[in-house]
N, CA, C and O of each residue as an XYZ file, in Angstrom:
840
protein
N      24.224      4.154      6.450
C      23.507      4.575      5.250
C      23.849      3.651      4.082
O      25.020      3.352      3.849
N      22.829      3.199      3.348
C      23.092      2.352      2.175
C      23.809      3.164      1.096
O      23.542      4.354      0.932
N      24.702      2.534      0.376
C      25.344      3.207     -0.733
C      24.432      3.149     -1.951
O      23.631      2.225     -2.088
N      24.553      4.129     -2.827
C      23.759      4.174     -4.053
C      24.691      3.895     -5.228
O      25.673      4.606     -5.443
N      24.370      2.858     -5.975
C      25.147      2.510     -7.164
C      24.314      2.830     -8.397
O      23.104      2.603     -8.403
N      24.941      3.349     -9.424
C      24.241      3.656    -10.668
C      24.925      2.956    -11.836
O      26.152      2.941    -11.939
N      24.114      2.380    -12.706
C      24.628      1.658    -13.870
C      23.878      2.126    -15.110
O      22.657      2.277    -15.091
N      24.622      2.351    -16.183
C      24.032      2.785    -17.448
C      23.897      1.586    -18.374
O      24.875      0.892    -18.650
N      22.686      1.348    -18.848
C      22.439      0.264    -19.808
C      22.831      0.747    -21.199
O      22.355      1.783    -21.664
N      23.698     -0.010    -21.854
C      24.146      0.356    -23.189
C      23.348     -0.407    -24.244
O      22.470     -1.206    -23.917
N      23.663     -0.152    -25.506
C      22.901     -0.770    -26.596
C      22.953     -2.293    -26.521
O      21.961     -2.966    -26.803
N      24.111     -2.837    -26.140
C      24.256     -4.292    -26.046
C      23.361     -4.897    -24.972
O      23.043     -6.085    -25.022
N      22.953     -4.083    -23.999
C      22.161     -4.583    -22.870
C      20.656     -4.537    -23.134
O      19.881     -5.128    -22.381
N      20.239     -3.851    -24.179
C      18.811     -3.677    -24.456
C      18.113     -5.032    -24.576
O      18.578     -5.921    -25.289
N      17.004     -5.173    -23.877
C      16.234     -6.409    -23.923
C      16.609     -7.421    -22.863
O      15.956     -8.457    -22.737
N      17.653     -7.138    -22.096
C      18.078     -8.073    -21.062
C      17.230     -7.898    -19.808
O      16.797     -6.790    -19.490
N      16.996     -8.995    -19.102
C      16.250     -8.923    -17.842
C      17.001     -8.038    -16.848
O      18.230     -8.049    -16.792
N      16.243     -7.279    -16.073
C      16.841     -6.369    -15.108
C      17.674     -7.114    -14.070
O      18.772     -6.675    -13.730
N      17.162     -8.244    -13.562
C      17.902     -8.957    -12.525
C      19.208     -9.537    -13.063
O      20.211     -9.562    -12.350
N      19.206    -10.002    -14.311
C      20.428    -10.537    -14.909
C      21.427     -9.413    -15.168
O      22.624     -9.564    -14.922
N      20.925     -8.286    -15.667
C      21.785     -7.123    -15.908
C      22.492     -6.702    -14.625
O      23.701     -6.473    -14.628
N      21.745     -6.597    -13.530
C      22.334     -6.149    -12.267
C      23.274     -7.186    -11.672
O      24.266     -6.829    -11.037
N      22.975     -8.465    -11.869
C      23.867     -9.509    -11.355
C      25.218     -9.436    -12.037
O      26.245     -9.688    -11.408
N      25.229     -9.091    -13.328
C      26.506     -8.926    -14.032
C      27.249     -7.690    -13.537
O      28.473     -7.706    -13.413
N      26.510     -6.622    -13.256
C      27.134     -5.382    -12.823
C      27.615     -5.456    -11.376
O      28.528     -4.730    -10.984
N      27.000     -6.335    -10.584
C      27.307     -6.436     -9.155
C      27.753     -7.856     -8.815
O      26.983     -8.619     -8.229
N      28.989     -8.224     -9.175
C      29.434     -9.607     -8.980
C      29.509    -10.048     -7.529
O      29.602    -11.243     -7.249
N      29.470     -9.078     -6.585
C      29.481     -9.443     -5.173
C      28.080     -9.736     -4.640
O      27.914     -9.993     -3.448
N      27.076     -9.700     -5.511
C      25.698    -10.027     -5.135
C      25.197    -11.164     -6.014
O      25.480    -11.200     -7.211
N      24.453    -12.092     -5.420
C      23.862    -13.191     -6.189
C      22.566    -12.706     -6.840
O      22.045    -11.644     -6.497
N      22.063    -13.488     -7.772
C      20.831    -13.109     -8.458
C      19.653    -13.075     -7.481
O      18.786    -12.208     -7.587
N      19.617    -14.007     -6.539
C      18.524    -14.011     -5.559
C      18.588    -12.779     -4.664
O      17.552    -12.233     -4.284
N      19.802    -12.336     -4.324
C      19.951    -11.122     -3.522
C      19.499     -9.901     -4.317
O      18.859     -9.003     -3.769
N      19.830     -9.866     -5.605
C      19.400     -8.757     -6.464
C      17.876     -8.726     -6.553
O      17.274     -7.654     -6.498
N      17.253     -9.887     -6.689
C      15.790     -9.947     -6.745
C      15.164     -9.401     -5.470
O      14.142     -8.716     -5.523
N      15.766     -9.697     -4.332
C      15.232     -9.176     -3.066
C      15.330     -7.655     -3.029
O      14.437     -6.984     -2.513
N      16.414     -7.114     -3.576
C      16.544     -5.657     -3.629
C      15.446     -5.046     -4.486
O      14.851     -4.032     -4.121
N      15.185     -5.677     -5.635
C      14.152     -5.162     -6.541
C      12.786     -5.201     -5.871
O      12.043     -4.220     -5.910
N      12.454     -6.338     -5.254
C      11.148     -6.505     -4.619
C      10.985     -5.633     -3.384
O       9.863     -5.363     -2.955
N      12.098     -5.191     -2.811
C      12.036     -4.321     -1.631
C      11.967     -2.844     -2.004
O      11.972     -1.980     -1.127
N      11.903     -2.553     -3.301
C      11.800     -1.168     -3.739
C      13.100     -0.398     -3.662
O      13.089      0.826     -3.534
N      14.228     -1.102     -3.738
C      15.528     -0.463     -3.621
C      16.217     -0.261     -4.971
O      17.366      0.177     -5.030
N      15.507     -0.583     -6.052
C      16.064     -0.432     -7.400
C      15.169      0.497     -8.216
O      13.954      0.309     -8.272
N      15.768      1.486     -8.840
C      15.018      2.427     -9.668
C      15.545      2.394    -11.093
O      16.745      2.253    -11.330
N      14.628      2.526    -12.030
C      14.988      2.673    -13.441
C      14.552      4.072    -13.837
O      13.364      4.344    -14.011
N      15.529      4.950    -13.977
C      15.178      6.345    -14.173
C      14.529      6.901    -12.912
O      15.094      6.806    -11.822
N      13.347      7.480    -13.062
C      12.651      8.078    -11.913
C      11.650      7.138    -11.262
O      11.048      7.497    -10.249
N      11.453      5.941    -11.814
C      10.444      5.033    -11.266
C      11.085      3.837    -10.564
O      12.197      3.423    -10.893
N      10.367      3.303     -9.606
C      10.822      2.121     -8.902
C      10.589      0.874     -9.748
O       9.544      0.730    -10.382
N      11.552     -0.008     -9.752
C      11.384     -1.301    -10.427
C      10.775     -2.272     -9.437
O      11.102     -2.244     -8.250
N       9.883     -3.140     -9.925
C       9.214     -4.088     -9.033
C       9.422     -5.533     -9.445
O       9.208     -6.444     -8.645
N       9.839     -5.754    -10.691
C       9.989     -7.118    -11.192
C      11.374     -7.315    -11.801
O      11.868     -6.472    -12.550
N      11.978     -8.434    -11.465
C      13.287     -8.741    -12.025
C      13.239     -9.052    -13.494
O      14.250     -8.942    -14.187
N      12.056     -9.448    -13.994
C      11.931     -9.857    -15.378
C      11.726     -8.730    -16.361
O      11.705     -8.969    -17.569
N      11.572     -7.501    -15.879
C      11.372     -6.411    -16.830
C      12.661     -6.168    -17.609
O      13.761     -6.380    -17.098
N      12.506     -5.720    -18.851
C      13.657     -5.563    -19.737
C      14.245     -4.167    -19.622
O      13.524     -3.173    -19.533
N      15.566     -4.115    -19.626
C      16.226     -2.811    -19.625
C      16.325     -2.301    -21.055
O      16.346     -3.079    -22.009
N      16.384     -1.010    -21.182
C      16.490     -0.376    -22.494
C      17.774      0.431    -22.563
O      18.269      0.913    -21.545
N      18.306      0.576    -23.756
C      19.531      1.361    -23.938
C      19.312      2.771    -23.403
O      18.308      3.408    -23.720
N      20.232      3.253    -22.607
C      20.135      4.589    -22.037
C      19.520      4.624    -20.658
O      19.566      5.661    -19.996
N      18.941      3.515    -20.202
C      18.379      3.468    -18.853
C      19.476      3.665    -17.814
O      20.568      3.111    -17.940
N      19.183      4.451    -16.795
C      20.075      4.589    -15.653
C      19.438      3.845    -14.487
O      18.395      4.256    -13.978
N      20.057      2.764    -14.071
C      19.519      1.920    -13.006
C      20.240      2.248    -11.712
O      21.463      2.131    -11.629
N      19.484      2.659    -10.704
C      20.046      3.011     -9.398
C      19.704      1.922     -8.391
O      18.583      1.414     -8.362
N      20.679      1.577     -7.572
C      20.499      0.534     -6.555
C      20.919      1.092     -5.207
O      22.033      1.593     -5.054
N      20.017      1.002     -4.219
C      20.339      1.409     -2.849
C      20.516      0.140     -2.022
O      19.557     -0.587     -1.764
N      21.741     -0.110     -1.617
C      22.008     -1.345     -0.883
C      23.249     -1.205     -0.034
O      24.193     -0.507     -0.404
N      23.245     -1.861      1.089
C      24.424     -1.910      1.939
C      25.327     -3.015      1.430
O      24.889     -4.155      1.278
N      26.551     -2.699      1.172
C      27.507     -3.669      0.647
C      27.781     -4.749      1.691
O      28.060     -4.457      2.854
N      27.695     -5.986      1.254
C      28.001     -7.093      2.145
C      29.515     -7.183      2.314
O      30.245     -7.351      1.337
N      29.985     -7.070      3.568
C      31.415     -7.126      3.831
C      31.843     -8.580      3.922
O      31.476     -9.295      4.854
N      32.618     -9.002      2.947
C      33.061    -10.383      2.884
C      34.448    -10.516      3.486
O      35.286     -9.628      3.333
N      34.685    -11.611      4.160
C      35.997    -11.892      4.712
C      36.434    -13.278      4.260
O      35.607    -14.140      3.962
N      37.732    -13.475      4.216
C      38.278    -14.767      3.809
C      39.161    -15.304      4.928
O      39.791    -14.534      5.654
N      39.205    -16.606      5.064
C      40.025    -17.255      6.082
C      41.075    -18.136      5.411
O      40.850    -18.617      4.301
N      42.211    -18.354      6.061
C      43.271    -19.184      5.459
C      42.820    -20.631      5.269
O      42.134    -21.201      6.118
N      43.220    -21.212      4.139
C      42.968    -22.622      3.866
C      44.234    -23.246      3.289
O      44.913    -22.638      2.462
N      44.544    -24.448      3.724
C      45.752    -25.145      3.259
C      45.517    -25.774      1.895
O      45.455    -26.995      1.757
N      45.388    -24.916      0.890
C      45.153    -25.363     -0.483
C      46.463    -25.331     -1.259
O      47.333    -24.514     -0.954
N      46.625    -26.199     -2.254
C      47.844    -26.157     -3.075
C      47.976    -24.804     -3.767
O      46.990    -24.245     -4.248
N      49.195    -24.288     -3.812
C      49.428    -22.990     -4.430
C      50.763    -23.033     -5.167
O      51.798    -23.354     -4.582
N      50.725    -22.704     -6.458
C      51.935    -22.715     -7.280
C      52.511    -21.298     -7.344
O      52.021    -20.455     -8.095
N      53.546    -21.047     -6.556
C      54.196    -19.736     -6.521
C      55.368    -19.755     -7.505
O      56.281    -20.570     -7.373
N      55.338    -18.860     -8.486
C      56.401    -18.830     -9.495
C      57.419    -17.724     -9.237
O      58.526    -17.755     -9.775
N      57.040    -16.736     -8.404
C      57.978    -15.659     -8.053
C      57.504    -15.005     -6.764
O      56.303    -14.883     -6.523
N      58.461    -14.585     -5.934
C      58.105    -13.872     -4.712
C      59.264    -12.999     -4.267
O      60.420    -13.420     -4.312
N      58.952    -11.764     -3.832
C      59.940    -10.904     -3.185
C      59.242    -10.192     -2.035
O      58.155    -10.607     -1.632
N      59.830     -9.142     -1.502
C      59.256     -8.501     -0.322
C      58.003     -7.696     -0.630
O      57.273     -7.328      0.290
N      57.733     -7.410     -1.909
C      56.594     -6.572     -2.281
C      55.448     -7.316     -2.953
O      54.289     -6.921     -2.827
N      55.768     -8.390     -3.666
C      54.718     -9.063     -4.413
C      54.998    -10.548     -4.540
O      56.107    -11.020     -4.290
N      53.970    -11.262     -4.932
C      54.077    -12.684     -5.207
C      53.277    -12.969     -6.472
O      52.187    -12.429     -6.660
N      53.818    -13.816     -7.335
C      53.148    -14.196     -8.574
C      52.793    -15.673     -8.481
O      53.661    -16.517     -8.256
N      51.522    -15.977     -8.653
C      51.062    -17.359     -8.538
C      50.411    -17.801     -9.839
O      49.867    -16.988    -10.586
N      50.475    -19.092    -10.096
C      49.838    -19.673    -11.271
C      48.490    -20.248    -10.832
O      48.430    -21.328    -10.245
N      47.413    -19.518    -11.119
C      46.075    -19.939    -10.699
C      45.558    -21.030    -11.630
O      45.590    -20.871    -12.850
N      45.080    -22.139    -11.062
C      44.522    -23.189    -11.915
C      43.101    -22.857    -12.373
O      42.400    -22.081    -11.723
N      42.688    -23.434    -13.473
C      41.299    -23.288    -13.920
C      40.383    -23.941    -12.901
O      40.715    -24.981    -12.332
N      39.228    -23.329    -12.671
C      38.267    -23.872    -11.718
C      38.349    -23.237    -10.343
O      37.504    -23.509     -9.490
N      39.348    -22.397    -10.111
C      39.503    -21.726     -8.810
C      39.140    -20.254     -8.951
O      39.716    -19.548     -9.780
N      38.193    -19.789     -8.151
C      37.847    -18.367     -8.134
C      38.981    -17.590     -7.482
O      39.699    -18.128     -6.639
N      39.144    -16.338     -7.863
C      40.226    -15.535     -7.309
C      39.942    -15.125     -5.871
O      40.838    -15.168     -5.027
N      38.700    -14.727     -5.582
C      38.383    -14.274     -4.227
C      36.966    -14.679     -3.850
O      36.181    -15.101     -4.699
N      36.648    -14.545     -2.566
C      35.317    -14.884     -2.092
C      34.309    -13.890     -2.645
O      34.656    -12.760     -2.990
N      33.067    -14.320     -2.725
C      31.998    -13.479     -3.237
C      30.666    -14.120     -2.911
O      30.590    -15.033     -2.089
N      29.619    -13.641     -3.553
C      28.290    -14.193     -3.314
C      28.272    -15.669     -3.673
O      28.510    -16.040     -4.823
N      27.991    -16.505     -2.692
C      27.922    -17.941     -2.930
C      29.273    -18.628     -2.960
O      29.337    -19.848     -3.105
N      30.359    -17.869     -2.824
C      31.712    -18.450     -2.828
C      32.406    -18.015     -1.544
O      32.846    -16.870     -1.433
N      32.506    -18.903     -0.593
C      33.068    -18.568      0.713
C      34.410    -19.236      0.982
O      35.105    -18.869      1.930
N      34.780    -20.211      0.161
C      36.014    -20.930      0.410
C      36.556    -21.489     -0.905
O      35.910    -21.415     -1.950
N      37.776    -22.055     -0.818
C      38.374    -22.678     -1.990
C      38.927    -21.714     -3.016
O      39.222    -22.114     -4.142
N      39.076    -20.440     -2.648
C      39.538    -19.440     -3.602
C      41.050    -19.233     -3.506
O      41.708    -19.729     -2.591
N      41.574    -18.493     -4.469
C      42.989    -18.157     -4.458
C      43.338    -17.364     -3.200
O      44.401    -17.569     -2.613
N      42.454    -16.465     -2.785
C      42.696    -15.672     -1.579
C      42.806    -16.579     -0.350
O      43.680    -16.373      0.493
N      41.931    -17.574     -0.243
C      42.012    -18.506      0.886
C      43.375    -19.186      0.928
O      43.966    -19.334      1.998
N      43.873    -19.598     -0.236
C      45.179    -20.252     -0.315
C      46.302    -19.272      0.013
O      47.245    -19.627      0.719
N      46.209    -18.034     -0.496
C      47.240    -17.032     -0.238
C      47.366    -16.725      1.250
O      48.475    -16.587      1.766
N      46.243    -16.619      1.933
C      46.274    -16.312      3.356
C      46.988    -17.401      4.160
O      47.536    -17.130      5.228
N      46.979    -18.617      3.649
C      47.673    -19.719      4.326
C      49.169    -19.714      4.010
O      49.983    -19.986      4.893
N      49.540    -19.410      2.769
C      50.922    -19.553      2.322
C      51.761    -18.284      2.463
O      52.981    -18.373      2.604
N      51.136    -17.108      2.429
C      51.862    -15.840      2.436
C      51.611    -15.124      3.764
O      50.465    -14.997      4.196
N      52.681    -14.656      4.409
C      52.554    -14.077      5.747
C      51.794    -12.765      5.745
O      50.928    -12.550      6.593
N      52.108    -11.882      4.799
C      51.444    -10.579      4.756
C      50.910    -10.304      3.361
O      51.541    -10.650      2.362
N      49.731     -9.673      3.301
C      49.115     -9.278      2.040
C      48.599     -7.853      2.175
O      48.260     -7.411      3.273
N      48.541     -7.143      1.068
C      48.012     -5.787      1.085
C      46.568     -5.777      1.587
O      45.781     -6.668      1.268
N      46.234     -4.755      2.379
C      44.868     -4.609      2.887
C      44.029     -3.696      1.990
O      42.850     -3.474      2.266
N      44.625     -3.168      0.923
C      43.933     -2.191      0.078
C      42.712     -2.766     -0.617
O      41.785     -2.028     -0.950
N      42.696     -4.069     -0.838
C      41.561     -4.678     -1.520
C      40.397     -5.026     -0.619
O      39.357     -5.478     -1.097
N      40.559     -4.820      0.700
C      39.496     -5.151      1.632
C      39.682     -6.535      2.225
O      40.550     -7.296      1.799
N      38.855     -6.850      3.215
C      38.997     -8.113      3.935
C      38.726     -9.329      3.065
O      39.239    -10.414      3.339
N      37.921     -9.159      2.013
C      37.589    -10.281      1.157
C      38.540    -10.461     -0.010
O      38.523    -11.497     -0.674
N      39.393     -9.433     -0.271
C      40.286     -9.480     -1.431
C      41.697     -9.004     -1.078
O      42.260     -8.193     -1.814
N      42.275     -9.472      0.000
C      43.612     -8.985      0.376
C      44.646     -9.309     -0.694
O      44.760    -10.446     -1.152
N      45.401     -8.273     -1.082
C      46.468     -8.453     -2.055
C      46.039     -8.490     -3.508
O      46.889     -8.426     -4.397
N      44.747     -8.592     -3.776
C      44.283     -8.787     -5.149
C      44.284     -7.465     -5.918
O      43.566     -6.528     -5.570
N      45.094     -7.410     -6.957
C      45.215     -6.221     -7.795
C      44.416     -6.392     -9.081
O      43.829     -5.430     -9.577
N      44.386     -7.603     -9.624
C      43.637     -7.891    -10.848
C      43.081     -9.299    -10.725
O      43.419    -10.027     -9.793
N      42.224     -9.684    -11.669
C      41.564    -10.982    -11.574
C      41.679    -11.760    -12.874
O      41.943    -11.199    -13.937
N      41.475    -13.063    -12.762
C      41.246    -13.927    -13.908
C      39.917    -14.628    -13.679
O      39.550    -14.904    -12.537
N      39.198    -14.917    -14.745
C      37.948    -15.656    -14.607
C      38.196    -17.003    -13.933
O      39.288    -17.566    -14.025
N      37.188    -17.500    -13.269
C      37.320    -18.757    -12.527
C      37.860    -19.883    -13.398
O      38.735    -20.629    -12.959
N      37.356    -20.023    -14.631
C      37.748    -21.135    -15.488
C      39.003    -20.850    -16.321
O      39.385    -21.657    -17.168
N      39.641    -19.701    -16.077
C      40.862    -19.355    -16.791
C      42.068    -19.591    -15.896
O      42.104    -19.119    -14.760
N      43.050    -20.316    -16.401
C      44.285    -20.514    -15.649
C      45.296    -19.465    -16.077
O      45.207    -18.925    -17.179
N      46.260    -19.173    -15.207
C      47.282    -18.210    -15.579
C      47.884    -17.505    -14.392
O      47.542    -17.788    -13.244
N      48.789    -16.580    -14.677
C      49.525    -15.871    -13.635
C      48.708    -14.730    -13.038
O      48.074    -13.955    -13.753
N      48.739    -14.648    -11.724
C      48.084    -13.559    -10.990
C      49.140    -12.886    -10.123
O      49.846    -13.544     -9.358
N      49.239    -11.559    -10.254
C      50.195    -10.787     -9.467
C      49.486    -10.291     -8.208
O      48.426     -9.671     -8.291
N      50.067    -10.564     -7.058
C      49.438    -10.253     -5.770
C      50.354     -9.319     -4.975
O      51.559     -9.556     -4.888
N      49.787     -8.266     -4.399
C      50.567     -7.295     -3.628
C      50.687     -7.735     -2.168
O      49.724     -8.209     -1.565
N      51.885     -7.569     -1.618
C      52.113     -7.942     -0.225
C      52.030     -6.754      0.720
O      52.009     -6.936      1.937
N      51.983     -5.530      0.176
C      51.821     -4.341      1.014
C      51.058     -3.291      0.220
O      50.923     -3.401     -0.999
N      50.561     -2.275      0.913
C      49.698     -1.279      0.274
C      50.432     -0.441     -0.769
O      49.851     -0.060     -1.785
N      51.715     -0.154     -0.515
C      52.478      0.641     -1.488
C      52.619     -0.118     -2.804
O      52.450      0.454     -3.880
N      52.926     -1.396     -2.710
C      53.032     -2.218     -3.918
C      51.685     -2.327     -4.604
O      51.615     -2.334     -5.833
N      50.613     -2.413     -3.824
C      49.262     -2.513     -4.386
C      48.951     -1.280     -5.236
O      48.450     -1.394     -6.355
N      49.254     -0.104     -4.691
C      48.976      1.138     -5.439
C      49.782      1.205     -6.726
O      49.255      1.585     -7.772
N      51.056      0.838     -6.657
C      51.904      0.877     -7.842
C      51.434     -0.113     -8.900
O      51.366      0.217    -10.084
N      51.114     -1.321     -8.470
C      50.652     -2.335     -9.422
C      49.318     -1.948    -10.039
O      49.110     -2.114    -11.241
N      48.406     -1.426     -9.207
C      47.091     -1.024     -9.709
C      47.229      0.054    -10.776
O      46.511      0.035    -11.775
N      48.146      0.993    -10.571
C      48.370      2.057    -11.546
C      48.944      1.497    -12.838
O      48.582      1.947    -13.926
N      49.838      0.515    -12.725
C      50.420     -0.084    -13.929
C      49.370     -0.850    -14.728
O      49.377     -0.803    -15.958
N      48.471     -1.552    -14.048
C      47.398     -2.238    -14.760
C      46.441     -1.232    -15.383
O      45.988     -1.423    -16.512
N      46.129     -0.159    -14.654
C      45.201      0.851    -15.150
C      45.743      1.545    -16.390
O      44.995      1.801    -17.333
N      47.046      1.853    -16.398
C      47.663      2.556    -17.523
C      48.078      1.603    -18.643
O      48.615      2.025    -19.667
N      47.822      0.315    -18.431
C      48.165     -0.731    -19.397
C      49.668     -0.835    -19.638
O      50.120     -1.201    -20.723
N      50.420     -0.505    -18.602
C      51.861     -0.715    -18.672
C      52.179     -2.207    -18.583
O      53.245     -2.656    -19.003
N      51.232     -2.963    -18.027
C      51.380     -4.415    -17.941
C      50.844     -5.038    -19.229
O      49.716     -4.759    -19.636
N      51.642     -5.867    -19.855
C      51.216     -6.519    -21.088
C      50.673     -7.908    -20.761
O      51.348     -8.717    -20.124
N      49.459     -8.170    -21.200
C      48.821     -9.458    -20.945
C      48.825    -10.294    -22.231
O      48.482     -9.803    -23.307
N      49.212    -11.544    -22.099
C      49.208    -12.466    -23.232
C      48.378    -13.687    -22.857
O      48.596    -14.290    -21.807
N      47.428    -14.050    -23.714
C      46.565    -15.191    -23.468
C      46.849    -16.283    -24.494
O      47.093    -15.994    -25.665
N      46.816    -17.508    -24.060
C      46.958    -18.661    -24.954
C      45.677    -19.469    -24.902
O      45.056    -19.592    -23.846
N      45.276    -20.025    -26.045
C      44.050    -20.806    -26.075
C      44.181    -21.938    -27.072
O      45.045    -21.922    -27.949
N      43.313    -22.916    -26.924
C      43.269    -24.047    -27.836
C      42.105    -23.876    -28.797
O      41.029    -23.431    -28.399
N      42.311    -24.225    -30.050
C      41.241    -24.171    -31.039
C      41.089    -25.548    -31.676
O      42.014    -26.360    -31.669
N      39.906    -25.791    -32.222
C      39.698    -27.054    -32.930
C      38.899    -26.783    -34.201
O      38.261    -25.738    -34.332
N      38.937    -27.709    -35.114
C      38.263    -27.514    -36.390
C      39.265    -27.203    -37.489
O      40.459    -27.467    -37.347
N      38.777    -26.649    -38.569
C      39.612    -26.347    -39.719
C      40.245    -24.964    -39.560
O      39.549    -23.949    -39.591
N      41.556    -24.932    -39.389
C      42.292    -23.672    -39.282
C      43.039    -23.453    -40.599
O      43.857    -24.283    -40.995
N      42.762    -22.354    -41.264
C      43.271    -22.159    -42.624
C      44.758    -21.863    -42.698
O      45.395    -22.168    -43.706
N      45.329    -21.271    -41.644
C      46.756    -20.945    -41.695
C      47.392    -21.154    -40.329
O      46.704    -21.227    -39.311
N      48.703    -21.248    -40.324
C      49.429    -21.513    -39.081
C      49.467    -20.294    -38.175
O      49.616    -20.440    -36.962
N      49.337    -19.116    -38.723
C      49.325    -17.903    -37.911
C      48.488    -16.837    -38.602
O      48.195    -16.926    -39.794
N      48.116    -15.838    -37.833
C      47.298    -14.767    -38.381
C      46.794    -13.861    -37.279
O      47.185    -14.005    -36.120
N      45.943    -12.942    -37.629
C      45.411    -11.981    -36.681
C      43.903    -11.880    -36.848
O      43.407    -11.678    -37.956
N      43.184    -12.019    -35.755
C      41.723    -11.877    -35.766
C      41.387    -10.515    -35.189
O      41.752    -10.209    -34.055
N      40.706     -9.713    -35.950
C      40.351     -8.373    -35.498
C      38.870     -8.143    -35.786
O      38.504     -7.583    -36.820
N      38.039     -8.579    -34.868
C      36.588     -8.443    -35.006
C      35.991     -7.974    -33.685
O      36.553     -8.242    -32.623
N      34.862     -7.279    -33.738
C      34.265     -6.790    -32.491
C      33.718     -7.924    -31.634
O      33.167     -8.900    -32.143
N      33.880     -7.776    -30.329
C      33.331     -8.732    -29.365
C      32.152     -8.060    -28.668
O      32.301     -6.987    -28.082
N      30.994     -8.687    -28.732
C      29.801     -8.127    -28.107
C      28.999     -9.197    -27.404
O      29.385    -10.366    -27.384
N      27.886     -8.795    -26.828
C      27.060     -9.745    -26.090
C      26.324    -10.667    -27.064
O      25.806    -10.224    -28.089
N      26.291    -11.948    -26.724
C      25.585    -12.931    -27.537
C      24.087    -12.631    -27.466
O      23.518    -12.644    -26.375
N      23.435    -12.362    -28.596
C      22.010    -12.006    -28.558
C      21.110    -13.155    -28.123
O      19.960    -12.927    -27.748
N      21.605    -14.363    -28.167
C      20.792    -15.521    -27.794
C      21.099    -16.033    -26.386
O      20.228    -16.600    -25.726
N      22.352    -15.833    -25.920
C      22.738    -16.236    -24.567
C      23.375    -15.019    -23.917
O      24.582    -14.802    -24.025
N      22.553    -14.230    -23.241
C      22.960    -12.905    -22.802
C      24.071    -12.889    -21.765
O      24.701    -11.853    -21.549
N      24.323    -14.033    -21.114
C      25.385    -14.079    -20.121
C      26.744    -14.340    -20.757
O      27.756    -14.381    -20.058
N      26.778    -14.520    -22.087
C      28.028    -14.809    -22.777
C      28.377    -13.711    -23.772
O      27.520    -12.968    -24.251
N      29.681    -13.641    -24.062
C      30.160    -12.730    -25.097
C      30.566    -13.572    -26.296
O      30.898    -14.748    -26.147
N      30.542    -12.977    -27.486
C      30.936    -13.707    -28.696
C      31.453    -12.750    -29.747
O      31.110    -11.568    -29.754
N      32.283    -13.273    -30.634
C      32.763    -12.478    -31.764
C      31.599    -12.250    -32.707
O      30.897    -13.189    -33.084
N      31.397    -10.984    -33.089
C      30.288    -10.674    -33.981
C      28.938    -10.628    -33.282
O      27.892    -10.608    -33.930
N      28.970    -10.612    -31.928
C      27.710    -10.583    -31.179
C      26.936     -9.307    -31.376
O      25.711     -9.287    -31.258
N      27.660     -8.225    -31.682
C      26.998     -6.934    -31.870
C      27.899     -6.059    -32.729
O      29.121     -6.071    -32.580
N      27.282     -5.300    -33.631
C      28.050     -4.438    -34.511
C      28.806     -3.369    -33.726
O      29.812     -2.844    -34.203
N      28.319     -3.042    -32.510
C      28.959     -2.019    -31.699
C      29.833     -2.647    -30.617
O      30.116     -2.021    -29.596
N      30.249     -3.862    -30.845
C      31.083     -4.544    -29.854
C      32.458     -3.901    -29.739
O      32.833     -3.036    -30.530
N      33.205     -4.354    -28.719
C      34.534     -3.811    -28.470
C      35.564     -4.511    -29.326
O      35.472     -5.714    -29.572
N      36.535     -3.760    -29.775
C      37.629     -4.327    -30.569
C      38.712     -4.850    -29.627
O      39.729     -5.371    -30.085
């Protein structure tokens, strides 16, 4: 039986193409796969069937998708891996920019998971065959530390710590241009860019997240 997924379109999503909206909500599906679902009558907006990927979603729309989840698997690859800490329960690796964390739509190799399967003997199975050991993620173009579980008990404990925000995350970035002071605090809402809907920006929406 196909699983049914439901997504609520918020104010920031209003005016976005349906296929782009769903591709963001379903990172394990490519845009072409989402379009096939729409054209096959497997996507509903409210009580009606959607037929075109180009139709715009509106705030408050409930989009339902009936689809069988593609079961992804990863295979070991002898890729360079920078391990900064390891014990019997977890391993911490420094992921380079440009490397995806796990396999997905259109990404079958070259990921952190592929490298982990080669370098680490055992990984938690809680994340599934395509994401063994993966408790949290970093964007492909973001470098930094990733904590990986080596068994299911560690996976559950780590997942709970990330969920409860017991884990403190610190990000470093480079800036250019005129910086008025050596230090300070930026506290502005982050919302969807009204001109480039696949990106987020500071001041993108008055109802953005702080």
